PALUM-596036 format. One record per residue (C-alpha): x, y, z. Coordinates in nm, 3 decimals. Layout:
% PALUM-596036
[r [X; Y; Z]],
...
% end
This chain:
% PALUM-596036
[r [0.025; 0.004; 0.027]],
[r [0.112; 0.346; -0.098]],
[r [0.224; 0.569; 0.172]],
[r [-0.044; 0.860; 0.205]],
[r [0.201; 1.190; 0.153]],
[r [0.130; 1.456; 0.412]],
[r [0.082; 1.793; 0.189]],
[r [-0.068; 2.042; 0.407]],
[r [-0.180; 2.335; 0.204]],
[r [-0.380; 2.453; 0.492]],
[r [-0.028; 2.586; 0.604]],
[r [0.033; 2.781; 0.310]],
[r [0.074; 3.150; 0.357]],
[r [-0.060; 3.392; 0.104]],
[r [0.315; 3.555; 0.143]],
[r [0.476; 3.209; 0.050]],
[r [0.254; 3.208; -0.256]],
[r [0.361; 3.596; -0.339]],
[r [0.707; 3.515; -0.364]],
[r [0.684; 3.267; -0.563]],
[r [0.431; 3.415; -0.845]],
[r [0.713; 3.715; -0.844]],
[r [1.052; 3.501; -0.859]],
[r [0.851; 3.323; -1.146]],
[r [0.762; 3.647; -1.321]],
[r [1.112; 3.754; -1.270]],
[r [1.298; 3.477; -1.374]],
[r [1.571; 3.505; -1.022]],
[r [1.552; 3.540; -0.666]],
[r [1.716; 3.884; -0.641]],
[r [1.441; 4.007; -0.962]],
[r [1.143; 3.843; -0.712]],
[r [1.298; 3.999; -0.457]],
[r [1.317; 4.361; -0.595]],
[r [0.926; 4.326; -0.698]],
[r [0.817; 4.309; -0.399]],
[r [1.046; 4.525; -0.217]],
[r [1.216; 4.231; 0.020]],
[r [1.540; 4.116; 0.011]],
[r [1.659; 3.791; -0.187]],
[r [1.716; 3.575; 0.153]],
[r [1.401; 3.658; 0.250]],
[r [1.233; 3.523; -0.026]],
[r [1.452; 3.247; -0.052]],
[r [1.320; 3.137; 0.280]],
[r [0.979; 3.202; 0.225]],
[r [1.019; 3.001; -0.115]],
[r [1.197; 2.678; 0.098]],
[r [0.902; 2.695; 0.308]],
[r [0.697; 2.650; 0.071]],
[r [0.878; 2.356; -0.087]],
[r [0.868; 2.238; 0.269]],
[r [0.481; 2.262; 0.357]],
[r [0.398; 2.080; 0.006]],
[r [0.657; 1.806; 0.019]],
[r [0.887; 1.856; -0.299]],
[r [1.047; 2.086; -0.477]],
[r [0.883; 2.357; -0.670]],
[r [1.170; 2.480; -0.944]],
[r [1.539; 2.415; -1.067]],
[r [1.770; 2.685; -0.980]],
[r [1.955; 2.719; -1.269]],
[r [2.222; 2.912; -1.471]],
[r [1.970; 3.097; -1.678]],
[r [1.726; 3.167; -1.362]],
[r [1.415; 2.992; -1.192]],
[r [1.238; 2.752; -1.394]],
[r [0.943; 2.595; -1.209]],
[r [0.881; 2.224; -1.253]],
[r [0.529; 2.074; -1.272]],
[r [0.442; 2.096; -0.934]],
[r [0.563; 2.448; -0.887]],
[r [0.335; 2.545; -1.229]],
[r [0.026; 2.356; -0.999]],
[r [0.104; 2.613; -0.715]],
[r [0.131; 2.912; -0.923]],
[r [-0.176; 2.801; -1.126]],
[r [-0.367; 2.801; -0.763]],
[r [-0.192; 3.161; -0.631]],
[r [-0.330; 3.337; -0.944]],
[r [-0.645; 3.211; -0.907]],
[r [-0.644; 3.301; -0.516]],
[r [-0.514; 3.645; -0.595]],
[r [-0.772; 3.707; -0.902]],
[r [-1.053; 3.575; -0.630]],
[r [-0.907; 3.827; -0.357]],
[r [-0.920; 4.104; -0.679]],
[r [-1.342; 3.996; -0.709]],
[r [-1.399; 4.012; -0.389]],
[r [-1.263; 4.368; -0.351]],
[r [-1.458; 4.506; -0.628]],
[r [-1.767; 4.331; -0.537]],
[r [-1.729; 4.467; -0.112]],
[r [-1.655; 4.837; -0.348]],
[r [-1.952; 4.768; -0.564]],
[r [-2.187; 4.719; -0.242]],
[r [-2.015; 5.017; -0.074]],
[r [-2.087; 5.223; -0.410]],
[r [-2.457; 5.078; -0.396]],
[r [-2.321; 5.083; -0.800]],
[r [-2.051; 5.083; -1.046]],
[r [-1.741; 4.901; -1.016]],
[r [-1.466; 4.796; -1.247]],
[r [-1.380; 4.551; -1.560]],
[r [-1.085; 4.508; -1.708]],
[r [-1.088; 4.420; -2.095]],
[r [-0.788; 4.274; -2.313]],
[r [-0.806; 4.277; -2.656]],
[r [-0.634; 4.173; -2.984]],
[r [-0.432; 4.448; -3.150]],
[r [-0.692; 4.417; -3.473]],
[r [-1.010; 4.532; -3.227]],
[r [-0.818; 4.842; -3.123]],
[r [-1.021; 4.961; -3.458]],
[r [-1.310; 4.956; -3.219]],
[r [-1.314; 4.837; -2.907]],
[r [-1.252; 5.150; -2.770]],
[r [-1.562; 5.309; -2.924]],
[r [-1.765; 5.011; -2.797]],
[r [-1.634; 5.095; -2.460]],
[r [-1.704; 5.482; -2.476]],
[r [-2.089; 5.407; -2.572]],
[r [-2.100; 5.151; -2.273]],
[r [-1.978; 5.429; -2.094]],
[r [-2.260; 5.622; -2.151]],
[r [-2.493; 5.357; -2.063]],
[r [-2.306; 5.279; -1.730]],
[r [-2.127; 5.602; -1.614]],
[r [-2.054; 5.479; -1.285]],
[r [-1.859; 5.162; -1.409]],
[r [-1.473; 5.195; -1.548]],
[r [-1.331; 5.019; -1.786]],
[r [-0.957; 4.938; -1.790]],
[r [-0.860; 4.832; -2.216]],
[r [-0.562; 4.636; -2.246]],
[r [-0.444; 4.591; -2.612]],
[r [-0.208; 4.373; -2.714]],
[r [-0.123; 4.059; -2.991]],
[r [-0.313; 3.751; -2.933]],
[r [-0.024; 3.573; -2.733]],
[r [0.005; 3.873; -2.463]],
[r [-0.414; 3.842; -2.456]],
[r [-0.437; 3.496; -2.385]],
[r [-0.187; 3.513; -2.174]],
[r [-0.360; 3.758; -1.956]],
[r [-0.674; 3.585; -1.978]],
[r [-0.471; 3.232; -1.874]],
[r [-0.340; 3.434; -1.569]],
[r [-0.708; 3.586; -1.443]],
[r [-0.548; 3.896; -1.494]],
[r [-0.843; 4.032; -1.700]],
[r [-1.188; 3.989; -1.685]],
[r [-1.275; 3.986; -2.074]],
[r [-1.096; 3.901; -2.366]],
[r [-1.203; 4.007; -2.718]],
[r [-1.090; 3.793; -3.000]],
[r [-1.142; 3.652; -3.332]],
[r [-0.988; 3.306; -3.234]],
[r [-1.104; 3.173; -2.861]],
[r [-0.829; 2.983; -2.690]],
[r [-0.827; 2.623; -2.685]],
[r [-0.608; 2.518; -2.353]],
[r [-0.827; 2.646; -2.070]],
[r [-1.249; 2.626; -2.028]],
[r [-1.400; 2.915; -2.164]],
[r [-1.736; 3.108; -2.197]],
[r [-1.786; 3.314; -2.569]],
[r [-2.068; 3.491; -2.721]],
[r [-2.031; 3.613; -3.121]],
[r [-1.996; 3.975; -3.157]],
[r [-2.036; 3.975; -3.512]],
[r [-1.842; 3.886; -3.851]],
[r [-1.462; 3.932; -3.894]],
[r [-1.355; 3.962; -4.251]],
[r [-0.989; 3.946; -4.337]],
[r [-0.871; 4.050; -4.719]],
[r [-0.581; 4.076; -4.923]],
[r [-0.467; 4.465; -4.947]],
[r [-0.261; 4.624; -5.226]],
[r [-0.157; 5.018; -5.326]],
[r [-0.472; 5.109; -5.567]],
[r [-0.184; 5.134; -5.814]],
[r [-0.153; 4.721; -5.807]],
[r [-0.160; 4.544; -6.121]],
[r [-0.447; 4.358; -6.002]],
[r [-0.671; 4.601; -5.884]],
[r [-0.835; 4.632; -6.243]],
[r [-0.882; 4.268; -6.307]],
[r [-1.120; 4.045; -6.263]],
[r [-1.178; 3.799; -5.965]],
[r [-0.834; 3.596; -5.955]],
[r [-0.697; 3.302; -5.784]],
[r [-0.483; 3.296; -5.500]],
[r [-0.208; 3.162; -5.741]],
[r [-0.166; 3.495; -5.882]],
[r [0.004; 3.618; -5.577]],
[r [0.323; 3.365; -5.657]],
[r [0.531; 3.611; -5.734]],
[r [0.445; 3.895; -5.485]],
[r [0.603; 4.024; -5.183]],
[r [0.411; 3.974; -4.874]],
[r [0.435; 4.212; -4.605]],
[r [0.349; 4.030; -4.274]],
[r [0.265; 4.076; -3.858]],
[r [0.489; 3.949; -3.630]],
[r [0.470; 3.595; -3.489]],
[r [0.195; 3.537; -3.184]],
[r [-0.022; 3.776; -3.420]],
[r [-0.348; 3.584; -3.508]],
[r [-0.337; 3.778; -3.817]],
[r [0.039; 3.634; -3.859]],
[r [-0.098; 3.308; -3.846]],
[r [-0.389; 3.309; -4.105]],
[r [-0.178; 3.445; -4.352]],
[r [0.073; 3.105; -4.320]],
[r [-0.253; 2.892; -4.340]],
[r [-0.360; 3.090; -4.707]],
[r [-0.059; 3.094; -4.834]],
[r [0.033; 2.713; -4.772]],
[r [-0.278; 2.649; -4.887]],
[r [-0.211; 2.753; -5.182]],
[r [0.102; 2.572; -5.248]],
[r [0.361; 2.816; -5.298]],
[r [0.603; 2.997; -5.045]],
[r [0.583; 3.323; -4.923]],
[r [0.820; 3.594; -5.035]],
[r [0.798; 3.822; -4.687]],
[r [0.966; 4.143; -4.761]],
[r [0.910; 4.312; -4.442]],
[r [0.760; 4.206; -4.078]],
[r [0.565; 4.476; -3.888]],
[r [0.433; 4.456; -3.538]],
[r [0.123; 4.690; -3.566]],
[r [-0.145; 4.693; -3.881]],
[r [-0.060; 5.111; -3.913]],
[r [0.268; 5.017; -4.027]],
[r [0.188; 4.772; -4.258]],
[r [-0.116; 4.965; -4.425]],
[r [0.209; 5.285; -4.429]],
[r [0.416; 4.973; -4.604]],
[r [0.138; 4.876; -4.869]],
[r [0.060; 5.218; -4.951]],
[r [0.433; 5.277; -5.053]],
[r [0.393; 5.046; -5.309]],
[r [0.651; 4.752; -5.080]],
[r [0.409; 4.461; -5.109]],
[r [0.066; 4.310; -5.033]],
[r [-0.056; 4.174; -4.721]],
[r [-0.369; 3.962; -4.556]],
[r [-0.516; 4.178; -4.331]],
[r [-0.854; 4.227; -4.123]],
[r [-1.073; 4.483; -4.335]],
[r [-1.230; 4.622; -4.034]],
[r [-0.830; 4.767; -3.985]],
[r [-0.823; 4.943; -4.346]],
[r [-1.220; 5.069; -4.350]],
[r [-1.098; 5.460; -4.364]],
[r [-0.798; 5.421; -4.611]],
[r [-1.031; 5.205; -4.860]],
[r [-1.324; 5.478; -4.883]],
[r [-1.039; 5.739; -4.894]],
[r [-0.839; 5.521; -5.220]],
[r [-0.545; 5.496; -5.029]],
[r [-0.565; 5.122; -4.996]],
[r [-0.702; 4.885; -5.293]],
[r [-0.864; 4.549; -5.161]],
[r [-0.726; 4.282; -5.395]],
[r [-1.015; 4.072; -5.587]],
[r [-0.885; 3.729; -5.471]],
[r [-1.106; 3.434; -5.526]],
[r [-1.236; 3.288; -5.229]],
[r [-1.173; 3.623; -5.000]],
[r [-1.263; 3.783; -4.781]],
[r [-1.244; 3.493; -4.508]],
[r [-1.516; 3.533; -4.298]],
[r [-1.446; 3.483; -3.968]],
[r [-1.608; 3.603; -3.600]],
[r [-1.537; 3.855; -3.333]],
[r [-1.593; 3.693; -2.997]],
[r [-1.598; 3.841; -2.596]],
[r [-1.472; 3.506; -2.398]],
[r [-1.372; 3.536; -1.994]],
[r [-1.257; 3.218; -1.794]],
[r [-1.515; 2.991; -1.723]],
[r [-1.405; 2.902; -1.407]],
[r [-1.405; 3.343; -1.304]],
[r [-1.694; 3.452; -1.141]],
[r [-1.761; 3.788; -1.365]],
[r [-1.906; 4.056; -1.167]],
[r [-2.212; 4.301; -1.230]],
[r [-1.956; 4.493; -1.420]],
[r [-1.802; 4.237; -1.648]],
[r [-2.149; 4.125; -1.701]],
[r [-2.258; 4.421; -1.803]],
[r [-2.016; 4.467; -2.073]],
[r [-2.014; 4.103; -2.216]],
[r [-2.405; 4.158; -2.239]],
[r [-2.332; 4.504; -2.441]],
[r [-2.077; 4.308; -2.677]],
[r [-2.319; 4.051; -2.692]],
[r [-2.600; 4.247; -2.833]],
[r [-2.508; 4.569; -2.965]],
[r [-2.079; 4.496; -3.016]],
[r [-2.194; 4.398; -3.412]],
[r [-2.329; 4.801; -3.502]],
[r [-2.015; 4.914; -3.367]],
[r [-1.808; 4.729; -3.593]],
[r [-1.644; 4.929; -3.889]],
[r [-1.857; 4.909; -4.170]],
[r [-1.676; 4.831; -4.463]],
[r [-1.697; 4.959; -4.849]],
[r [-1.967; 4.688; -5.002]],
[r [-1.802; 4.736; -5.328]],
[r [-1.513; 4.624; -5.238]],
[r [-1.577; 4.322; -5.044]],
[r [-1.826; 4.258; -5.336]],
[r [-1.562; 4.264; -5.568]],
[r [-1.276; 4.033; -5.362]],
[r [-1.537; 3.790; -5.296]],
[r [-1.536; 3.737; -5.652]],
% end
């Protein structure tokens, strides 16, 4: 018969858990101590006591820094959930004290910045007592915050698959290929994707949902992409395309204004636009307080009307 391990989690302290989180984020004991305003020996003691309590090591101390093992990752996830629960409790108490209001933290992938600030402004008119903090980043950054309980809601075109989530559709999200208005394909009718074989593509950075989609489309067409530039923002890509430096796969919502003004053209590629969807998501195991629930409902019911309007003629031509 296996001997039962005597793991006393009831003896774990919040100070010990916070020490582990700080060191994991910093990568070193010294960095974690600086973040907490403590000395390195004090933080080392906290983590040693935590390991003694759980009865096993939680990390490897390597030349490269402090690296959590599987047990450490389990404790880290628990620590983050505890911190999230404490924040939720504080916000709930604050809302009770104020009778109405409160705060919601919303993360959005970078492409969402073309409509999400307008959604926040419209929501503020309906819920003036609610404070909304908006955090924009690429997909990897936004999903990391959702996993770590750092945001209440995430607005994305591709919900994560590795954690249980709630989701609601906001509206359709078309992707197109853009070029300079002087591009030789603009004046032609519908052309196959293979017509882009000799083109230079301007790509988003790795970790971007747009980059993933572009790679999939080019891979399906069966030819290697000629990548001329890699850029970290849609704005930079638009400027490069307008200058005639290449073409790009991009969300149609990001180029609505430039297409209307005639500064960018949507190329008439057969099978496009690729029609995806915008989602509002949250962790299934995270309790949403009334402000977050209100913003969720707002996006799910009114968000579609706040999406950028795409010139219908351009989309019609691109659809082929």
